[in-house]
Backbone bond lengths (Angstrom), bond angles and torsions (degrees), N, CA, C in turn:
res aa  C-N    CA-C-N  psi(-1)  N-CA   C-N-CA  omega(-1)  CA-C   N-CA-C  phi
1 M - - - 1.454 - - 1.449 119.01 -
2 K 1.296 113.48 -2.09 1.472 118.14 -176.86 1.522 115.50 -60.71
3 D 1.365 116.12 -37.62 1.499 118.01 176.44 1.568 109.87 -66.84
4 F 1.346 115.59 -32.65 1.560 114.76 176.83 1.546 111.56 -60.76
5 E 1.379 112.20 -43.90 1.525 117.76 -178.31 1.431 110.75 -65.88
6 T 1.397 115.81 -38.97 1.583 116.68 169.68 1.467 114.67 -55.11
7 L 1.220 112.85 -49.62 1.628 117.57 -171.49 1.652 103.73 -66.72
8 K 1.428 112.37 -35.31 1.506 110.06 -177.73 1.588 109.04 -71.70
9 N 1.226 114.41 -31.91 1.445 119.09 176.50 1.516 114.57 -65.88
10 I 1.243 115.78 -42.03 1.596 123.54 177.18 1.538 107.03 -57.87
11 N 1.374 113.77 -52.88 1.356 114.28 -179.92 1.372 122.08 -66.33
12 D 1.492 114.22 -34.10 1.434 122.80 176.46 1.440 112.52 -63.87
13 K 1.272 116.40 -40.53 1.634 121.29 -173.16 1.524 103.30 -77.24
14 G 1.352 117.16 -40.59 1.526 113.19 175.10 1.512 116.18 99.27
15 V 1.280 115.95 -45.90 1.271 124.49 -169.07 1.711 115.03 -126.56
16 C 1.195 111.95 118.94 1.518 118.96 176.36 1.468 108.68 -104.60
17 A 1.382 117.48 129.86 1.290 121.54 -175.10 1.659 106.53 -94.00
18 I 1.256 115.84 131.81 1.563 117.27 -179.65 1.419 114.84 -100.53
19 V 1.307 121.62 117.79 1.401 127.39 -175.45 1.487 107.79 -108.36
20 R 1.279 115.87 125.03 1.415 123.29 -175.22 1.500 114.21 -133.67
21 G 1.379 124.68 131.99 1.360 125.39 171.17 1.410 120.77 62.72
22 T 1.439 119.93 35.53 1.510 125.62 -178.00 1.445 108.01 -112.36
23 S 1.218 116.08 176.38 1.424 124.82 -178.54 1.467 110.60 -101.01
24 A 1.324 122.48 161.65 1.516 123.38 -173.47 1.528 105.88 -66.03
25 D 1.296 124.44 -37.29 1.421 127.35 -177.62 1.549 107.65 -64.57
26 A 1.192 114.49 -43.42 1.475 116.84 -174.92 1.521 108.22 -80.78
27 L 1.326 126.29 -25.40 1.381 125.53 173.27 1.537 112.12 -65.08
28 K 1.227 121.00 -34.61 1.423 124.76 172.49 1.558 112.91 -57.39
29 R 1.315 110.99 -46.87 1.531 119.22 -177.52 1.562 109.74 -70.51
30 I 1.343 113.38 -34.34 1.425 116.99 177.91 1.517 109.51 -65.79
31 A 1.371 116.13 -47.45 1.389 121.29 -176.63 1.606 110.21 -61.71
32 E 1.303 115.47 -37.09 1.514 111.16 179.08 1.638 109.45 -75.74
33 A 1.265 121.75 -28.49 1.367 128.64 179.95 1.494 105.86 -63.49
34 L 1.387 118.35 -43.59 1.388 127.18 -175.61 1.534 114.37 -63.78
35 L 1.395 103.58 -43.20 1.508 113.89 -176.79 1.538 110.99 -65.96
36 K 1.414 110.34 -40.96 1.523 112.57 -178.89 1.558 111.81 -60.12
37 G 1.379 110.56 -30.30 1.458 119.82 -174.29 1.619 110.74 -84.33
38 G 1.281 115.76 -5.52 1.525 119.47 -177.25 1.557 114.60 91.24
39 V 1.255 117.35 7.06 1.528 116.22 -177.67 1.710 101.40 -101.01
40 S 1.233 115.14 121.99 1.544 117.71 -175.79 1.527 111.09 -128.59
41 T 1.346 121.31 20.31 1.425 124.00 171.55 1.572 103.68 -121.62
42 I 1.220 113.95 129.44 1.516 121.25 -175.11 1.579 110.18 -133.53
43 E 1.344 112.96 145.50 1.467 117.05 -177.80 1.598 104.21 -128.73
44 V 1.347 115.06 115.20 1.481 116.37 168.92 1.447 112.89 -92.67
45 T 1.328 120.05 127.08 1.444 123.39 -172.14 1.501 111.98 -80.52
46 F 1.268 125.30 144.89 1.391 126.71 -177.83 1.538 111.89 -86.07
47 N 1.231 121.75 10.48 1.485 118.20 159.57 1.537 112.06 -99.84
48 T 1.311 111.81 18.66 1.488 117.71 179.60 1.708 96.23 -97.59
49 P 1.312 120.00 130.88 1.496 121.23 178.79 1.535 106.94 -67.56
50 G 1.360 107.65 129.43 1.564 118.11 179.14 1.494 111.79 75.16
51 A 1.307 118.63 31.24 1.438 128.95 179.21 1.520 110.75 -60.60
52 A 1.356 119.77 -41.66 1.457 119.80 179.68 1.435 113.55 -59.87
53 Q 1.425 112.78 -46.47 1.356 124.53 -172.45 1.534 110.38 -62.02
54 M 1.489 111.54 -40.19 1.534 121.83 -173.39 1.540 102.66 -68.34
55 I 1.352 120.92 -47.25 1.394 126.77 -179.37 1.479 108.07 -54.34
56 E 1.343 123.06 -48.22 1.433 128.55 -175.36 1.528 107.38 -59.31
57 A 1.336 112.03 -48.21 1.544 118.89 -174.23 1.544 109.81 -63.51
58 L 1.371 115.25 -42.39 1.346 117.06 -179.91 1.514 117.06 -65.51
59 C 1.370 115.54 -43.81 1.426 125.42 172.09 1.550 112.40 -54.77
60 K 1.299 120.85 -40.80 1.398 122.39 -178.47 1.604 111.59 -79.24
61 E 1.294 116.11 -41.42 1.524 120.14 -177.70 1.684 109.44 -74.64
62 Y 1.225 114.98 -38.30 1.498 118.77 -174.86 1.540 113.11 -115.72
63 A 1.221 118.88 35.63 1.390 122.72 -170.68 1.586 112.03 -59.12
64 D 1.371 116.94 -33.58 1.458 128.80 -177.05 1.520 109.85 -82.56
65 N 1.314 119.00 -20.82 1.481 124.13 -161.34 1.496 112.17 -114.05
66 L 1.308 118.78 -41.67 1.472 126.69 -171.20 1.562 110.77 -108.55
67 L 1.351 109.06 145.13 1.346 118.32 170.38 1.593 100.53 -104.91
68 V 1.371 119.43 115.33 1.452 118.74 -175.74 1.525 114.01 -111.89
69 G 1.310 116.47 130.47 1.382 120.47 175.03 1.559 117.24 -125.62
70 A 1.314 115.87 172.47 1.601 116.05 175.53 1.419 107.13 -109.85
71 G 1.305 116.37 145.70 1.408 122.47 177.96 1.544 113.97 -118.85
72 T 1.290 118.98 170.92 1.567 121.37 179.73 1.500 109.37 52.40
73 V 1.305 115.73 47.39 1.516 122.61 175.68 1.529 108.41 -97.84
74 L 1.291 119.61 107.82 1.396 122.74 -167.06 1.583 112.03 -102.69
75 D 1.305 116.54 -0.83 1.462 116.46 -175.11 1.600 109.92 -160.72
76 E 1.354 110.25 166.11 1.602 108.89 -176.67 1.418 114.77 -73.45
77 E 1.342 121.70 -20.91 1.492 121.57 175.39 1.494 110.94 -67.45
78 T 1.406 116.03 -36.84 1.512 116.32 -177.67 1.414 107.96 -79.50
79 A 1.314 120.72 -29.47 1.525 127.80 179.44 1.679 105.69 -62.01
80 R 1.263 109.65 -44.08 1.504 114.79 -176.84 1.559 106.53 -62.62
81 I 1.351 118.41 -47.35 1.501 124.70 -176.26 1.554 103.54 -60.93
82 A 1.303 120.14 -45.01 1.521 120.18 -176.21 1.535 106.88 -65.52
83 I 1.164 121.31 -42.81 1.551 123.54 -175.49 1.431 105.78 -65.79
84 L 1.376 126.55 -49.95 1.452 125.99 -179.67 1.543 114.18 -64.86
85 S 1.355 111.96 -17.68 1.473 116.24 174.50 1.529 108.66 -83.53
86 G 1.313 117.88 -9.61 1.429 120.60 175.60 1.476 116.80 110.38
87 A 1.389 118.62 -1.16 1.489 122.05 172.68 1.575 117.33 -43.55
88 K 1.124 126.49 123.44 1.456 129.59 174.87 1.510 111.40 -83.91
89 F 1.214 122.40 -19.58 1.422 122.19 179.82 1.641 108.59 -150.44
90 V 1.257 119.56 145.40 1.537 122.46 -172.05 1.546 105.66 -123.14
91 L 1.343 114.80 119.70 1.586 113.85 176.93 1.502 104.04 -108.36
92 A 1.374 113.65 160.11 1.412 123.74 169.12 1.481 108.88 -138.73
93 P 1.349 115.61 158.80 1.610 119.65 171.46 1.496 109.70 -79.65
94 T 1.347 117.83 -8.99 1.475 121.62 -165.48 1.467 105.14 -136.85
95 L 1.412 111.87 167.11 1.520 117.09 173.99 1.416 115.41 -97.34
96 N 1.288 120.62 119.19 1.373 123.56 174.08 1.515 109.98 -132.78
97 T 1.297 117.84 116.99 1.600 120.89 -164.46 1.496 101.12 -75.54
98 K 1.292 127.22 -28.58 1.424 124.54 -174.82 1.507 110.59 -70.75
99 M 1.385 114.16 -35.76 1.556 123.87 174.83 1.580 100.39 -58.33
100 I 1.311 121.66 -54.98 1.465 123.51 -177.40 1.459 110.07 -49.53
101 Q 1.366 118.09 -55.78 1.468 126.23 -175.81 1.509 109.19 -58.20
102 T 1.381 117.00 -43.60 1.581 113.06 176.08 1.457 115.35 -62.91
103 C 1.329 119.73 -38.07 1.424 126.17 176.19 1.574 110.20 -60.52
104 L 1.292 118.26 -46.97 1.479 116.97 -178.35 1.483 110.87 -72.91
105 R 1.376 118.29 -27.85 1.463 118.52 174.71 1.464 112.35 -57.12
106 Y 1.378 120.07 -35.81 1.408 131.12 -177.23 1.555 115.43 -93.31
107 N 1.264 113.71 -0.28 1.479 118.26 -176.64 1.540 114.64 62.90
108 V 1.442 109.50 43.31 1.495 117.76 177.57 1.499 111.18 -118.74
109 V 1.148 116.73 146.60 1.529 117.31 -175.44 1.643 111.31 -78.93
110 P 1.219 114.76 117.60 1.502 116.96 173.12 1.528 113.50 -85.55
111 V 1.301 114.63 140.13 1.509 122.48 177.90 1.397 111.36 -127.68
112 P 1.263 121.98 78.10 1.408 130.76 -176.63 1.573 113.53 -74.79
113 G 1.397 113.02 135.15 1.493 118.40 177.53 1.431 111.47 -74.75
114 V 1.417 114.31 128.93 1.413 120.18 178.07 1.565 108.46 -134.65
115 M 1.318 118.33 157.65 1.498 121.32 165.30 1.478 113.31 -124.26
116 T 1.301 120.34 -36.62 1.538 123.02 -169.99 1.511 104.51 -98.00
117 P 1.358 112.23 164.73 1.457 120.54 171.18 1.413 113.17 -60.47
118 T 1.391 116.17 -39.85 1.563 122.43 179.20 1.445 108.04 -57.13
119 E 1.349 117.30 -49.65 1.595 124.15 179.40 1.480 109.73 -56.48
120 A 1.304 113.39 -47.07 1.484 113.95 -172.42 1.557 109.79 -71.63
121 L 1.284 123.57 -32.46 1.337 125.30 176.51 1.503 109.52 -72.42
122 T 1.284 119.75 -46.01 1.606 128.29 171.48 1.584 105.51 -42.91
123 A 1.318 115.92 -55.45 1.405 120.66 -174.49 1.587 110.72 -63.88
124 W 1.278 115.18 -40.39 1.511 117.15 176.47 1.482 114.93 -62.77
125 E 1.378 112.58 -43.86 1.537 116.25 176.68 1.385 112.68 -66.16
126 A 1.320 121.27 -20.97 1.492 126.90 177.46 1.486 118.53 -83.91
127 G 1.475 109.68 -7.39 1.397 118.77 172.16 1.536 113.82 114.67
128 A 1.299 119.17 -5.49 1.597 123.33 -178.03 1.579 101.43 -77.87
129 R 1.347 107.65 135.47 1.507 113.90 172.39 1.491 113.11 -108.11
130 I 1.407 117.17 -1.93 1.435 117.48 176.78 1.536 100.42 -137.90
131 V 1.236 122.17 139.50 1.552 128.62 170.85 1.501 109.87 -117.21
132 K 1.382 109.56 156.46 1.466 115.92 175.56 1.519 106.57 -105.01
133 I 1.281 118.81 116.61 1.462 128.90 178.30 1.512 110.08 -77.22
134 F 1.274 120.66 108.59 1.466 116.47 -166.47 1.568 103.38 -151.72
135 P 1.442 108.86 130.64 1.347 136.63 4.55 1.567 113.74 -89.94
136 A 1.261 121.05 112.42 1.370 128.84 -166.79 1.512 111.28 -68.22
137 G 1.493 110.05 -34.93 1.475 112.69 -177.22 1.608 112.86 -66.09
138 V 1.268 116.02 -29.61 1.418 127.17 -179.76 1.537 112.24 -74.88
139 L 1.381 110.63 -38.84 1.451 114.45 -177.38 1.546 115.79 -83.87
140 G 1.327 114.77 -23.97 1.410 123.90 178.12 1.528 117.57 71.83
141 A 1.241 115.56 164.99 1.503 124.17 -177.12 1.490 113.12 -53.99
142 K 1.317 111.10 -52.06 1.529 117.65 178.54 1.480 117.42 -45.05
143 Y 1.377 113.46 -36.55 1.469 123.35 176.07 1.457 113.01 -61.50
144 I 1.362 112.14 -45.83 1.458 116.24 -178.77 1.573 107.94 -63.19
145 K 1.269 117.71 -43.65 1.537 120.95 177.18 1.366 113.42 -56.47
146 Q 1.362 115.99 -46.05 1.438 117.90 174.04 1.596 117.45 -56.26
147 L 1.354 111.40 -48.12 1.365 124.64 -176.21 1.599 111.42 -61.05
148 K 1.410 112.02 -40.20 1.506 119.13 -178.05 1.649 106.75 -66.48
149 G 1.299 112.83 -28.48 1.565 110.41 -172.90 1.501 111.23 -47.68
150 P 1.423 115.95 -67.32 1.409 119.50 -177.03 1.666 115.98 -78.84
151 L 1.361 113.01 -11.69 1.471 118.81 -173.45 1.302 105.65 -125.40
152 N 1.331 126.17 50.01 1.478 128.53 178.58 1.584 111.08 -72.95
153 Q 1.269 118.29 -12.89 1.622 121.61 176.01 1.573 109.99 -77.68
154 V 1.289 117.53 -15.13 1.573 120.82 -175.84 1.618 107.61 -97.40
155 D 1.293 116.03 120.45 1.477 122.50 176.12 1.556 97.69 -74.34
156 M 1.409 114.23 144.63 1.394 119.96 -179.97 1.614 108.66 -133.23
157 M 1.347 109.62 124.01 1.451 119.03 169.62 1.445 113.41 -95.59
158 V 1.259 126.03 121.99 1.429 129.40 -175.48 1.575 106.52 -92.26
159 V 1.304 110.57 130.51 1.512 120.79 -177.26 1.465 107.67 -139.36
160 G 1.490 112.89 148.19 1.422 115.26 177.05 1.449 115.97 97.78
161 G 1.430 124.52 94.94 1.356 121.65 -172.90 1.532 121.61 73.45
162 V 1.302 115.44 17.80 1.393 125.71 178.60 1.551 113.06 -92.29
163 G 1.219 118.77 129.00 1.476 120.93 -177.55 1.546 110.52 -145.07
164 A 1.304 110.95 -174.42 1.492 117.98 178.05 1.553 112.58 -59.10
165 S 1.216 114.71 -36.19 1.511 124.00 -174.88 1.523 112.15 -65.40
166 N 1.290 118.79 -41.33 1.461 126.58 -174.01 1.647 117.27 -108.54
167 L 1.405 109.66 -11.83 1.506 108.12 -179.46 1.458 115.11 -62.00
168 P 1.274 118.99 -37.98 1.497 120.04 174.07 1.502 115.34 -49.68
169 D 1.245 112.86 -48.17 1.547 118.34 178.07 1.457 113.55 -65.39
170 F 1.314 119.53 -36.65 1.427 124.32 179.83 1.673 104.56 -67.50
171 L 1.188 118.75 -41.06 1.434 123.30 177.62 1.550 117.01 -59.56
172 K 1.408 108.59 -46.43 1.415 118.93 177.19 1.587 109.12 -67.26
173 A 1.260 120.76 -28.61 1.501 126.82 -177.96 1.504 108.63 -78.31
174 G 1.397 118.23 -12.21 1.474 117.62 178.37 1.505 118.97 113.92
175 A 1.432 117.43 5.44 1.360 122.19 177.46 1.622 103.67 -66.03
176 S 1.383 115.92 145.21 1.329 121.57 176.69 1.529 111.69 -93.06
177 S 1.204 119.69 -23.09 1.516 126.14 -175.55 1.480 105.42 -165.01
178 A 1.353 112.36 171.32 1.527 120.30 170.67 1.552 113.45 -142.06
179 G 1.247 112.39 147.96 1.466 120.30 171.18 1.434 108.95 -97.93
180 I 1.306 118.47 128.19 1.501 124.69 -177.11 1.430 113.07 -123.72
181 G 1.396 115.24 117.93 1.412 119.12 -177.76 1.494 114.47 -100.19
182 G 1.380 120.33 -94.09 1.378 122.87 -174.00 1.396 117.52 -58.42
183 E 1.274 119.79 -39.61 1.532 123.21 177.87 1.502 116.11 -64.34
184 L 1.406 113.57 -13.56 1.440 116.76 174.90 1.424 112.61 -110.31
185 V 1.343 115.20 -64.63 1.501 122.76 178.50 1.570 107.52 -97.65
186 N 1.301 109.75 73.82 1.408 119.07 172.37 1.483 119.21 -61.30
187 A 1.259 115.83 124.63 1.538 117.15 178.37 1.556 119.70 -54.27
188 Q 1.369 102.74 -41.03 1.578 110.23 -178.48 1.558 111.72 -71.75
189 L 1.306 111.68 -37.02 1.559 111.43 174.60 1.545 114.10 -68.27
190 V 1.343 117.52 -29.32 1.394 114.82 177.67 1.519 112.96 -77.51
191 A 1.485 117.14 -35.08 1.435 118.68 169.99 1.392 113.58 -57.24
192 E 1.316 120.88 -36.01 1.439 126.03 -177.91 1.510 117.44 -84.66
193 G 1.267 113.54 -4.33 1.394 118.88 178.05 1.491 115.88 80.40
194 K 1.248 120.26 13.24 1.541 132.31 -169.11 1.576 105.71 -89.97
195 F 1.289 112.20 57.96 1.597 120.64 176.76 1.598 110.07 -66.65
196 A 1.229 113.68 -31.90 1.604 117.82 176.41 1.609 111.06 -55.32
197 E 1.338 110.15 -41.28 1.462 120.50 -178.68 1.547 109.27 -63.82
198 I 1.377 113.75 -41.59 1.365 115.80 179.60 1.619 113.14 -67.33
199 T 1.266 116.80 -36.22 1.470 125.31 168.61 1.575 111.51 -54.39
200 E 1.402 115.93 -46.02 1.399 113.83 -177.45 1.573 111.81 -72.17
201 R 1.379 115.12 -32.00 1.394 118.44 178.28 1.475 110.31 -64.48
202 A 1.403 118.21 -41.42 1.451 126.84 179.65 1.515 111.74 -62.67
203 K 1.341 116.53 -37.08 1.477 125.91 173.64 1.551 110.29 -60.53
204 T 1.302 113.32 -41.16 1.494 116.89 178.52 1.470 117.79 -62.87
205 F 1.356 108.77 -45.94 1.455 117.45 176.57 1.529 115.11 -67.73
206 S 1.329 115.07 -32.33 1.367 123.50 179.04 1.593 108.14 -65.63
207 R 1.428 110.51 -43.25 1.390 115.31 -176.92 1.623 113.25 -71.72
208 I 1.368 114.88 -29.08 1.412 117.33 172.83 1.439 110.27 -60.36
209 I 1.318 119.98 -47.96 1.509 126.12 -178.09 1.566 105.67 -58.75
210 A 1.309 116.53 -54.12 1.438 123.00 -173.29 1.647 110.75 -56.78
211 D 1.417 110.64 -48.38 1.471 117.40 177.35 1.521 115.46 -58.76
212 F 1.389 115.21 -36.51 1.434 116.45 -179.91 1.471 114.40 -69.56
213 R 1.379 109.71 -32.11 1.679 114.40 -170.35 1.511 103.34 -92.58
214 S 1.237 124.08 -14.23 1.474 124.34 -173.09 1.561 107.61 -73.37
215 P 1.428 117.31 136.87 1.459 116.65 174.28 1.399 124.20 -43.29
216 Q 1.244 122.92 134.62 1.523 121.18 -178.07 1.561 109.44 -83.48
């Protein structure tokens, strides 16, 4: 049931911070900044040099505080590496059923990337219970609402072009969570050492989730 608990955590937390192209030292400071701002789900993309080692280090140091996943996982071989490094969930920008099967074999949550209803249903039939709608910013919140109509059993994480301005609309349309990259873990802020600003941005996204879920 470990994968069910992970899926519940992803949806409960609502925001997954996407970290791409950073160093191991910066990643630790990013993680601490995010935690201060109330964001405790983080994805390290596999097109980041040393991603496997970074995921392993995060899992060891923040085992009780962070839910750590791997992103930009394009095949089953990379999925296995990510899982052995400690990733609790595995995201992809594309749909690869072998990646899904590998994750399920190891009791890890697969989050395949889909765009069309056919892809979403194919992912569901392969065993995925949450899909990454990508690129969500291009498709828009109305698209999510339309997709949820016939496929309401599928949890949907919106990724790509999602920020503070449109996240509320995606949540209202039925998205269960969101992956936030540049608007949260901004590369320039990291380069300039402005981790306090990342904390403030994390607080903003945490507040959006809390406001949406609070009784009206």
